[in-house]
Structure formats: C-alpha cells, structure tokens
Backbone as numpy.savetxt, mean C-alpha at the origin, in Angstrom:
# Nx Ny Nz CAx CAy CAz Cx Cy Cz
-19.28 -28.03 -6.80 -18.64 -26.29 -6.24 -18.77 -25.30 -7.21
-18.81 -24.53 -6.59 -19.86 -23.54 -7.34 -19.21 -22.65 -8.49
-18.98 -21.96 -9.32 -17.98 -21.58 -9.81 -17.49 -20.34 -8.98
-18.53 -19.82 -7.88 -17.60 -18.58 -7.39 -16.91 -19.41 -6.38
-17.08 -20.51 -6.01 -16.13 -20.77 -4.69 -15.14 -21.01 -5.54
-14.90 -21.88 -7.21 -13.68 -21.94 -8.20 -12.68 -20.61 -8.33
-13.54 -20.18 -8.16 -12.98 -18.24 -8.91 -12.28 -17.79 -7.33
-13.00 -17.54 -6.42 -12.30 -17.36 -5.18 -11.51 -17.73 -5.05
-10.72 -19.33 -5.06 -10.05 -20.01 -4.89 -9.43 -19.67 -5.80
-8.88 -19.10 -7.18 -8.05 -18.97 -8.10 -7.87 -17.78 -7.79
-8.47 -16.48 -7.27 -8.19 -15.25 -7.39 -7.49 -14.84 -5.94
-7.86 -15.79 -4.90 -7.10 -15.97 -4.10 -5.03 -16.35 -4.08
-5.24 -17.17 -4.60 -4.11 -18.26 -4.77 -2.87 -16.71 -6.12
-3.32 -15.98 -7.16 -2.77 -15.06 -8.10 -2.24 -13.90 -6.77
-3.72 -13.66 -5.67 -3.82 -12.03 -4.91 -2.32 -12.87 -3.78
-2.51 -13.74 -3.47 -1.21 -14.10 -2.60 -0.14 -13.92 -3.06
0.03 -14.71 -4.35 1.78 -15.20 -5.19 1.94 -14.02 -5.59
1.13 -12.97 -5.69 1.13 -12.17 -6.73 2.00 -10.25 -5.55
1.12 -10.58 -4.04 1.54 -9.72 -3.27 3.26 -10.02 -2.85
2.61 -11.60 -2.69 4.53 -11.53 -2.15 5.57 -11.57 -2.93
5.78 -11.39 -4.13 6.59 -10.50 -5.45 6.67 -9.09 -5.02
5.19 -8.10 -4.90 4.99 -7.04 -4.73 5.69 -6.56 -3.52
5.46 -7.09 -2.16 5.89 -6.53 -0.95 7.22 -6.83 -0.69
7.37 -8.46 -1.04 8.95 -8.25 -0.91 9.61 -7.56 -1.52
9.75 -7.93 -3.10 10.07 -6.40 -3.40 10.05 -4.95 -2.43
9.10 -4.36 -2.35 9.24 -2.69 -1.47 10.24 -2.91 -0.61
9.97 -4.34 0.50 11.27 -4.09 1.23 12.52 -4.97 0.72
13.13 -5.15 -0.09 14.18 -5.22 -0.50 14.67 -4.15 -0.97
13.86 -2.96 -1.83 13.72 -1.70 -1.90 14.22 -1.12 -0.39
13.81 -1.30 0.57 13.19 -0.11 1.62 14.39 -0.35 2.79
14.56 -1.56 2.96 15.42 -1.86 4.36 16.85 -2.95 3.66
16.68 -3.41 2.12 18.34 -3.83 2.06 19.43 -2.76 0.84
18.02 -2.66 -0.48 19.14 -1.71 -1.27 18.97 0.04 -0.82
18.41 0.41 -0.02 18.09 1.40 -0.14 19.85 1.57 1.23
19.95 0.74 2.30 20.75 1.24 2.75 21.79 1.13 2.23
21.81 -0.24 0.92 23.43 -0.40 0.51 23.82 0.64 -0.15
22.59 1.38 -0.96 23.62 2.48 -2.38 24.12 3.38 -1.59
24.26 3.79 -0.13 24.91 4.50 0.32 26.70 3.95 0.71
26.33 3.20 0.63 27.67 1.81 0.48 28.94 2.00 -0.89
28.19 2.43 -1.57 28.94 2.57 -2.99 28.74 3.44 -3.68
29.76 3.93 -4.43 30.32 5.70 -5.19 29.58 5.38 -6.65
29.63 6.56 -7.25 29.08 6.91 -8.46 29.39 6.04 -9.62
30.42 5.60 -9.86 31.22 4.78 -11.07 30.31 3.31 -11.17
30.29 2.87 -9.76 29.43 1.76 -9.30 28.03 1.95 -9.55
27.28 3.07 -9.15 25.76 3.10 -9.33 26.03 2.97 -10.52
26.30 3.48 -11.53 26.03 3.95 -13.15 26.09 2.66 -13.37
27.10 1.87 -13.14 27.33 -0.23 -13.47 26.09 -0.52 -13.00
25.93 -0.63 -12.08 25.12 -1.99 -11.59 23.48 -1.38 -11.65
23.11 -0.22 -10.88 21.68 0.07 -10.95 21.08 -0.08 -12.54
21.32 0.51 -13.36 20.57 0.13 -14.26 20.66 -1.11 -15.01
21.40 -1.92 -14.67 20.89 -3.08 -14.79 19.91 -4.17 -13.83
20.05 -3.91 -12.33 19.65 -4.42 -11.01 18.28 -3.74 -10.99
17.83 -1.68 -11.32 16.56 -1.42 -11.10 15.84 -1.90 -11.36
15.81 -1.86 -13.14 14.39 -1.89 -13.67 14.43 -3.87 -13.57
15.24 -4.12 -13.43 14.39 -5.70 -13.42 13.61 -5.66 -12.09
14.35 -5.10 -10.90 13.47 -5.32 -9.86 12.12 -4.49 -9.95
11.84 -3.72 -10.76 11.31 -2.58 -10.89 10.09 -3.48 -11.52
10.65 -4.11 -12.43 9.36 -4.49 -13.29 8.76 -5.68 -12.62
9.46 -6.72 -11.95 8.21 -7.70 -11.26 7.89 -6.76 -9.88
8.54 -5.44 -9.81 7.74 -4.63 -8.59 6.31 -4.44 -8.77
6.41 -3.37 -10.14 5.12 -2.85 -10.38 3.85 -3.90 -10.98
4.89 -4.84 -11.68 3.53 -6.03 -12.28 2.53 -6.41 -11.18
3.62 -6.67 -9.92 2.62 -7.89 -8.52 2.19 -6.82 -8.12
2.55 -5.39 -8.53 0.92 -4.46 -7.56 0.12 -4.89 -8.45
-0.02 -4.76 -9.46 -1.06 -4.32 -10.53 -1.81 -5.99 -10.19
-1.25 -7.13 -10.19 -1.81 -8.01 -10.10 -2.91 -8.33 -8.75
-1.58 -8.04 -8.11 -2.29 -8.02 -6.58 -3.11 -6.51 -6.56
-3.37 -5.62 -6.55 -4.68 -5.01 -6.81 -5.77 -5.63 -7.35
-5.26 -5.97 -9.01 -6.59 -6.43 -10.01 -7.33 -7.53 -8.93
-6.45 -8.48 -8.50 -7.25 -10.11 -7.76 -7.93 -8.98 -6.77
-7.18 -8.40 -5.71 -7.85 -7.67 -4.65 -9.60 -7.50 -4.69
-9.90 -6.59 -5.91 -10.90 -5.57 -6.25 -11.86 -6.78 -6.41
-11.08 -7.97 -7.41 -11.70 -8.93 -7.90 -12.72 -9.94 -7.28
-11.32 -9.92 -5.35 -12.15 -10.74 -4.33 -12.68 -9.73 -3.88
-12.93 -8.87 -3.86 -13.88 -8.32 -2.77 -15.24 -8.40 -3.50
-15.29 -7.91 -4.77 -16.77 -8.10 -5.52 -17.33 -9.21 -5.15
-16.34 -10.25 -5.26 -17.10 -12.22 -5.15 -17.70 -11.85 -3.70
-16.42 -11.99 -2.96 -16.23 -12.53 -1.40 -17.95 -11.49 -0.63
-17.65 -10.38 -1.10 -18.10 -9.36 0.10 -19.20 -9.07 -0.53
-19.65 -8.75 -2.11 -20.49 -7.53 -2.47 -21.16 -9.02 -3.34
-20.93 -9.69 -3.73 -21.58 -11.42 -4.06 -21.72 -12.01 -2.82
-20.78 -11.83 -2.09 -21.21 -13.35 -1.09 -22.28 -12.15 -0.12
-22.43 -10.87 0.15 -23.66 -10.86 1.34 -22.91 -10.48 2.71
-21.44 -10.15 2.57 -20.64 -10.11 4.23 -20.41 -8.78 4.07
-21.15 -7.45 3.27 -20.40 -6.31 3.70 -21.19 -5.54 4.81
-22.56 -6.19 4.94 -23.53 -4.69 5.96 -23.11 -5.63 7.46
-23.35 -4.64 7.78 -24.24 -5.44 9.63 -25.78 -5.64 9.67
-26.60 -6.28 10.47 -27.41 -6.67 9.66 -28.45 -5.78 9.66
-29.51 -5.77 8.97 -30.52 -4.77 8.93 -30.08 -3.55 8.00
-28.62 -3.81 7.55 -28.01 -2.68 6.57 -28.06 -3.29 4.70
-28.33 -2.64 3.82 -27.60 -2.69 2.80 -27.75 -1.63 1.78
-27.16 -1.91 0.99 -26.99 -0.87 -0.32 -27.66 0.29 -0.32
-27.29 1.80 -0.49 -27.78 2.76 -0.25 -26.95 3.61 -0.87
-26.81 5.81 -0.96 -26.21 6.77 -1.22 -25.16 6.52 -0.15
-25.34 6.27 1.30 -23.65 6.20 2.16 -22.99 5.07 1.97
-23.34 4.18 1.04 -22.87 2.91 0.58 -22.15 3.15 -0.47
-22.44 3.82 -1.43 -21.75 4.47 -2.44 -20.79 4.88 -2.31
-21.49 6.16 -1.74 -20.32 7.05 -1.54 -18.94 6.73 -0.72
-19.05 5.93 -0.04 -17.99 5.20 0.66 -17.16 4.76 -0.04
-17.54 3.71 -1.20 -16.86 2.76 -2.24 -15.85 3.96 -2.27
-16.98 4.61 -3.34 -15.99 6.52 -4.01 -14.79 6.67 -3.15
-15.13 6.93 -1.45 -14.03 7.57 -0.74 -12.79 6.71 -1.56
-13.36 4.97 -1.06 -12.55 4.28 -0.86 -11.20 4.55 -2.29
-12.19 4.15 -3.11 -11.03 4.78 -4.83 -10.35 5.53 -5.15
-11.02 6.40 -4.48 -10.38 7.87 -4.61 -9.44 8.80 -3.81
-9.56 8.02 -2.68 -8.70 8.32 -1.54 -7.33 8.67 -1.95
-6.72 8.00 -3.20 -5.35 8.38 -3.24 -5.46 10.16 -4.08
-6.26 10.33 -4.40 -6.65 12.28 -4.83 -6.30 12.64 -3.59
-6.82 12.59 -2.67 -6.42 13.52 -1.11 -4.98 13.28 -0.53
-4.72 11.75 -0.52 -3.42 11.61 -0.62 -2.43 12.39 -0.89
-2.49 12.17 -2.18 -1.65 12.67 -3.30 -1.71 14.25 -3.45
-2.60 15.04 -2.89 -3.03 16.39 -2.46 -2.33 16.53 -1.07
-2.17 16.11 -0.20 -1.60 16.05 0.67 -0.06 16.28 1.46
0.67 15.53 0.62 2.04 15.02 0.31 2.63 15.68 -0.55
1.90 16.45 -1.32 1.95 17.51 -2.14 2.49 18.87 -1.43
1.93 18.99 -0.41 1.78 20.58 -0.17 2.52 20.17 1.12
2.66 21.47 1.62 3.61 22.08 2.70 3.48 20.64 4.22
2.25 20.50 4.48 1.70 19.31 5.81 2.84 18.57 5.51
2.11 17.71 4.27 3.11 16.55 3.80 4.81 16.21 4.00
5.06 17.20 4.13 6.82 17.56 3.71 7.57 17.06 5.46
7.03 17.08 6.23 6.96 16.39 7.31 6.27 15.02 7.26
7.22 13.62 7.67 6.07 12.54 7.36 5.83 12.45 8.36
5.84 12.82 9.98 5.37 12.47 10.60 3.99 13.50 11.43
4.22 15.11 10.16 3.24 15.41 10.26 1.53 14.64 9.19
2.06 14.53 8.31 1.48 13.94 6.81 0.60 12.51 7.84
1.26 11.19 8.53 1.24 10.45 9.08 -0.10 11.03 10.18
0.84 12.02 11.12 -0.95 12.68 12.25 -1.98 13.01 11.66
-1.70 13.89 10.20 -3.38 13.92 9.76 -4.14 13.30 8.79
-2.95 12.31 8.27 -3.26 11.03 7.51 -4.09 10.30 8.55
-3.97 9.88 10.00 -4.51 8.77 10.67 -5.71 9.59 10.52
-5.55 10.71 11.04 -7.67 11.58 11.83 -8.17 11.03 10.37
-7.63 11.77 9.04 -8.55 10.23 8.23 -8.78 9.70 7.83
-7.91 8.41 7.88 -7.81 7.02 8.21 -9.45 6.89 9.36
-9.50 7.48 10.40 -10.58 7.47 11.37 -11.74 7.27 10.94
-11.83 9.49 10.54 -13.03 9.97 9.61 -13.23 8.60 8.66
-12.66 7.81 7.87 -12.56 7.28 6.88 -14.12 5.70 7.39
-12.90 5.42 8.44 -13.79 3.98 9.32 -14.88 4.02 9.31
-15.14 5.70 10.37 -16.16 5.70 10.83 -17.36 6.47 9.72
-17.15 6.33 8.64 -18.15 6.56 7.06 -18.40 5.22 7.17
-17.13 4.50 7.16 -17.51 2.94 7.01 -18.32 2.82 7.58
-18.80 2.77 9.38 -19.38 2.38 9.82 -21.03 3.45 9.35
-20.82 4.65 10.18 -22.41 5.66 10.09 -22.54 5.43 8.58
-22.11 5.77 7.94 -22.94 6.58 6.81 -22.96 5.00 5.42
-22.17 4.21 5.86 -22.42 3.04 4.86 -22.96 2.09 5.24
-22.97 1.78 6.79 -23.61 0.66 7.46 -22.61 -0.63 7.03
-21.17 -0.28 7.35 -20.21 -2.03 7.23 -20.49 -2.30 8.19
-20.41 -4.09 8.20 -19.87 -4.93 9.23 -18.59 -4.68 9.76
-18.25 -5.77 10.70 -16.65 -5.45 11.37 -15.97 -5.83 9.85
-15.74 -6.55 9.06 -15.22 -7.22 8.16 -15.85 -6.55 6.74
-16.77 -6.14 6.74 -16.84 -4.66 5.42 -16.33 -3.29 5.70
-16.19 -3.01 6.78 -15.38 -1.78 7.01 -13.74 -1.87 7.46
-12.95 -3.08 7.67 -12.07 -3.76 7.67 -10.98 -3.81 6.30
-11.65 -4.63 5.79 -11.68 -5.16 3.90 -11.75 -3.44 3.24
-12.64 -2.65 3.28 -12.98 -1.41 2.51 -11.32 -0.17 2.98
-11.05 -0.16 4.44 -9.71 0.21 4.62 -8.27 -0.22 4.09
-8.71 -1.68 4.25 -7.44 -1.78 2.96 -7.60 -1.86 2.06
-8.80 -1.25 1.32 -8.86 -1.43 -0.21 -7.89 -0.65 -0.33
-8.45 0.89 0.14 -7.75 1.98 0.54 -7.08 1.98 0.52
-5.70 1.08 1.46 -4.48 1.25 1.57 -4.28 0.67 0.42
-4.43 -0.28 -0.35 -4.03 -0.94 -1.30 -4.29 -0.19 -2.69
-5.48 0.98 -2.80 -5.10 1.68 -3.89 -4.11 2.22 -4.28
-4.17 2.93 -2.81 -3.08 3.80 -2.39 -1.64 3.74 -3.34
-1.26 2.52 -2.34 -0.26 1.89 -2.68 0.49 1.47 -4.29
-1.03 1.03 -4.55 -1.01 0.84 -6.29 -0.95 2.15 -7.24
-1.28 3.36 -6.67 -1.20 4.27 -7.58 0.48 4.59 -7.39
0.48 4.87 -6.12 1.60 5.02 -5.98 2.84 4.34 -7.00
2.81 3.25 -6.75 3.86 2.44 -8.20 3.28 3.25 -9.10
2.42 3.27 -9.78 2.65 3.14 -10.85 2.51 4.49 -11.28
2.11 5.19 -10.65 1.47 7.03 -10.92 2.95 7.83 -10.45
3.57 7.18 -9.14 4.73 8.73 -8.17 5.87 7.25 -8.96
6.11 6.37 -8.01 7.44 5.63 -8.26 7.99 5.04 -9.22
7.22 4.18 -10.27 8.07 3.76 -11.83 8.33 5.22 -12.47
7.07 5.57 -13.09 7.76 7.30 -13.41 9.50 7.90 -13.29
9.13 8.18 -12.04 10.62 9.00 -11.10 11.18 7.86 -11.21
11.51 6.40 -10.80 12.39 5.97 -11.39 12.93 5.58 -12.33
12.21 5.33 -13.32 12.70 5.81 -15.25 13.78 6.65 -15.40
13.33 8.20 -15.53 14.35 9.08 -15.31 15.21 9.10 -14.23
15.59 8.97 -12.94 16.79 8.11 -12.79 17.68 7.64 -12.97
16.61 5.89 -13.05 18.18 5.06 -13.77 18.64 5.59 -15.44
17.68 6.11 -15.91 17.63 6.65 -17.60 19.33 7.71 -17.02
19.20 8.53 -15.78 20.24 9.96 -15.38 21.14 9.22 -15.13
20.81 7.90 -14.26 22.35 7.15 -13.58 23.08 6.74 -15.04
22.60 6.43 -15.91 23.54 4.94 -17.19 23.83 6.51 -17.60
23.39 7.52 -18.29 23.78 8.37 -18.50 25.22 9.04 -17.86
25.43 8.85 -16.13 26.56 9.66 -16.03 25.84 11.06 -15.09
24.60 10.98 -15.20 24.65 12.42 -14.53 23.68 12.32 -13.58
23.97 13.15 -12.73 23.40 13.06 -11.26 21.80 13.61 -11.44
20.95 12.13 -11.11 19.21 12.70 -11.24 18.93 13.70 -10.35
17.49 14.32 -10.85 16.76 15.70 -10.75 16.71 14.72 -9.23
17.11 16.02 -7.70 17.13 15.48 -6.49 15.35 15.46 -6.31
14.47 16.42 -6.77 13.33 16.03 -6.52 12.59 14.58 -6.73
12.67 13.92 -8.25 12.82 12.85 -8.40 12.77 11.77 -7.44
14.06 12.03 -7.29 14.85 10.82 -5.73 14.12 10.45 -4.34
13.46 11.99 -4.23 12.63 12.51 -3.19 11.23 12.05 -3.32
10.90 12.46 -4.27 9.63 11.77 -4.47 9.31 10.01 -4.93
10.54 9.32 -5.36 10.08 8.35 -5.22 10.65 7.85 -4.27
11.50 8.34 -3.46 11.22 7.31 -2.35 10.72 7.69 -1.31
10.04 9.02 -0.97 9.30 8.95 0.19 7.74 8.29 -0.09
7.28 8.49 -1.33 6.08 7.18 -2.10 6.26 5.17 -1.64
7.70 5.32 -1.48 8.18 4.46 -1.93 8.51 3.71 0.19
8.47 4.95 0.55 8.60 4.81 1.92 7.21 4.55 3.19
6.16 5.68 1.84 4.73 5.37 2.71 4.44 4.34 2.28
4.57 3.62 0.86 3.79 2.34 0.77 4.37 0.95 1.80
5.73 0.96 2.44 6.07 0.11 3.58 5.28 0.67 4.75
5.12 1.91 4.78 4.15 2.21 6.32 3.06 1.73 6.08
2.58 1.89 5.01 0.90 1.55 4.51 0.93 -0.34 4.76
2.08 -0.82 4.35 1.52 -2.25 3.54 1.20 -3.38 5.21
2.17 -2.82 6.18 1.49 -4.10 7.35 0.50 -3.73 8.16
-0.34 -2.70 7.85 -1.82 -2.58 8.90 -2.90 -3.25 7.32
-2.25 -3.21 5.98 -2.87 -3.98 5.02 -3.50 -5.54 5.30
-1.69 -5.79 5.42 -1.74 -7.15 6.10 -2.83 -7.45 7.27
-3.70 -6.86 7.78 -4.38 -6.93 8.77 -5.59 -6.67 8.52
-5.99 -5.90 7.56 -7.01 -6.04 6.87 -7.46 -7.54 6.39
-5.81 -7.72 5.37 -6.26 -8.66 4.21 -6.87 -10.35 5.36
-6.34 -10.48 6.19 -7.41 -10.99 7.33 -8.26 -11.24 8.15
-8.99 -10.48 7.93 -10.25 -9.92 8.89 -11.42 -11.06 8.76
-10.74 -11.88 8.03 -12.36 -13.18 8.58 -10.92 -13.34 9.85
-9.82 -14.07 10.22 -9.64 -14.27 11.26 -9.53 -13.68 12.27
-9.99 -12.19 12.01 -9.69 -11.44 13.62 -11.07 -10.74 13.73
-12.12 -11.45 13.62 -13.73 -11.23 14.00 -13.55 -10.87 15.78
-13.10 -11.15 16.81 -13.48 -10.74 18.31 -12.84 -10.06 18.02
-12.13 -9.10 17.65 -11.68 -7.58 17.60 -12.76 -7.00 16.76
-13.81 -7.14 17.09 -14.40 -6.34 16.39 -14.86 -4.47 16.90
-13.89 -3.76 16.50 -14.52 -2.37 17.23 -13.76 -1.64 16.56
-13.96 -1.08 15.63 -13.32 0.08 15.15 -11.89 0.88 16.33
-12.02 0.96 17.21 -10.44 1.09 17.69 -9.72 -0.34 17.97
-9.91 -1.47 17.51 -8.55 -2.62 17.25 -8.23 -2.14 16.14
-9.06 -1.45 14.86 -8.67 -1.39 13.83 -7.13 -0.18 13.85
-7.71 0.74 14.19 -7.19 1.96 14.40 -6.00 1.88 15.46
-5.38 0.83 16.26 -4.63 0.06 16.90 -3.90 -0.53 16.55
-4.39 -1.41 15.08 -3.38 -1.95 14.22 -2.54 -1.08 13.21
-3.33 -0.28 12.83 -2.58 1.01 11.63 -1.41 1.25 12.85
-2.02 1.74 14.19 -0.49 2.10 14.17 0.86 1.07 14.80
-0.10 0.23 15.42 0.89 -0.87 15.61 1.70 -0.87 14.47
1.25 -1.32 13.45 1.66 -1.77 12.03 2.97 -0.72 11.59
2.46 0.71 12.37 2.86 1.72 11.45 4.89 2.08 12.65
4.16 1.82 13.91 5.55 1.67 14.82 6.48 0.55 14.40
6.42 -0.51 13.96 6.72 -1.39 13.75 7.33 -1.22 12.38
7.06 -0.91 11.22 7.49 -0.47 10.55 8.99 0.47 10.90
8.64 1.78 11.06 9.48 3.02 12.41 10.96 2.19 12.15
10.26 0.50 13.14 11.55 -0.23 13.92 12.50 -0.81 12.98
11.36 -1.60 11.86 12.83 -1.80 10.70 13.26 -1.15 9.85
12.75 0.84 9.80 13.94 1.42 9.76 15.01 1.64 10.20
14.83 1.20 11.54 15.83 2.08 12.27 17.06 0.98 11.95
16.27 -0.60 12.06 17.34 -1.57 12.08 18.01 -1.45 10.88
17.38 -1.26 9.48 17.96 -1.28 8.64 19.48 -1.22 7.95
20.00 0.25 8.59 21.55 0.25 8.27 22.12 -0.21 9.19
21.60 -0.88 10.12 22.78 -1.39 11.19 23.14 -2.89 10.75
22.25 -2.87 9.63 22.88 -5.03 8.63 23.91 -4.80 8.13
25.12 -5.04 8.41 26.22 -4.49 7.87 26.81 -5.29 6.49
27.06 -5.98 5.41 27.72 -6.81 4.67 28.59 -7.48 5.68
29.80 -8.74 4.89 30.37 -9.54 5.61 31.66 -8.63 4.27
C-alpha cells in the first residue's frame, strides 16, 4: 500500500465523520431548533439557549473546520497529485490557476452579493448566484480544461468553502453576541439574528448540491455540465420542501 493510498483513506474517513457532525447540526438548527424556538417564551429562551446553543455550535463549527481541511487535503491528493483533474490533452496553465483562485475566493463575491440590496431577497440572490455558478462551471471547463470530475469537485469545493467561511466569519461571531444578549435577558440585535439565520439558511441550500459533487466518482455517466446545474437546482428545490415541512412537525 502506498502512503498516498493510506492518507486518502484516513482523510476520507475523517472528512465523512466530520461532515456528518457539521451538516447534522446544520439540519438540526434549521429543521428542528428553528421551528422549536418559535414555541418557547423569553424566560425559557434565557434559560435554555445559553446552555444548548454554545454546546451545539462548538460541534457545528469544528465539524465545519475539519470537514473543510480534510476536503482540501483530499483535493490535493486525489485530484492534483492523482492526476484526475483535467480532460485529455489539458494540463496546468494560467486558466487553471485562475479558476482555482476563483474556487477559494468566491466567498468574497458571495458575501458582497448578500450584503447588497440584491441579496436581501433570497430568490433574487439565488437567481443571480445560479448565473454566477453556471459561469464558473463553464470557466472550469473552458478556461481551466477540467474534466467532469474536476469541474464537479471544484464546484463542490467552492460551495464548501463558502459554507465554512459562513460558519466561522458570519454565523459563529453573530451567535456569540446573540447568546450573550439572551443570557443577560436582553433582546439580541435584530440585524445579527437576521444575518446568522440567513447564512445558516444559505448553507442548508448549498449542502445538498455539495453532497452530489462529493460522489463525483459515482456519477460519471452524467458527464455534462447541464446535469450538474440540474443537480444544484433539484437540491435547492428539495431543501425548499424541507423548510416547508419543518414547521408542520409538532411535538407531543
């Protein structure tokens, strides 16, 4: 067994386990805790949330960190070192490096979009975001020369990087202030509540298409960029239905 094979197996194991912790908590926050919070009063929130949320957010943010780090390590080992990134006849060049930079810096554009007036309406922001994602996918193919697995995994890496940045740079800092205010019996800053909720919702929408990109080795029969776009749209539609279902699930 080669060292790289062992490392790939180890990193995949950690990647999947950490991802379960991260995304499991993400879904708990959005499909369970969110609707539940609307059923309890202020004094109950003051008692429950400062005990519950820091614990849950600890596993949430560190799950995100370990998932992202091991995902990048797998990208380096499987795709760059393993040579499965490019289509036949293409190799490293300026276009490839440019699109890799886009992959890891897309959060800057995403963050600016959803801080602007355009991003205040989720549907408008999603429509604009989808157009940008499609442009990036075709950039992976045309500029970078990535093959099917290459452009799919880089789309997933872009989504995962946005999600991890949201956790550490937007959701967690906002939640720290929200929890502190709640513990002190004060009303949390409405802008922080809206920010944390919106970014958590965005991550939930991105998570389902992200899973599709992670199983790229098993979806090579869909070797057309249109299929990837359809997977993204279908994933977003599935999450929309889950959000519609979540408030209807009641306690005893």
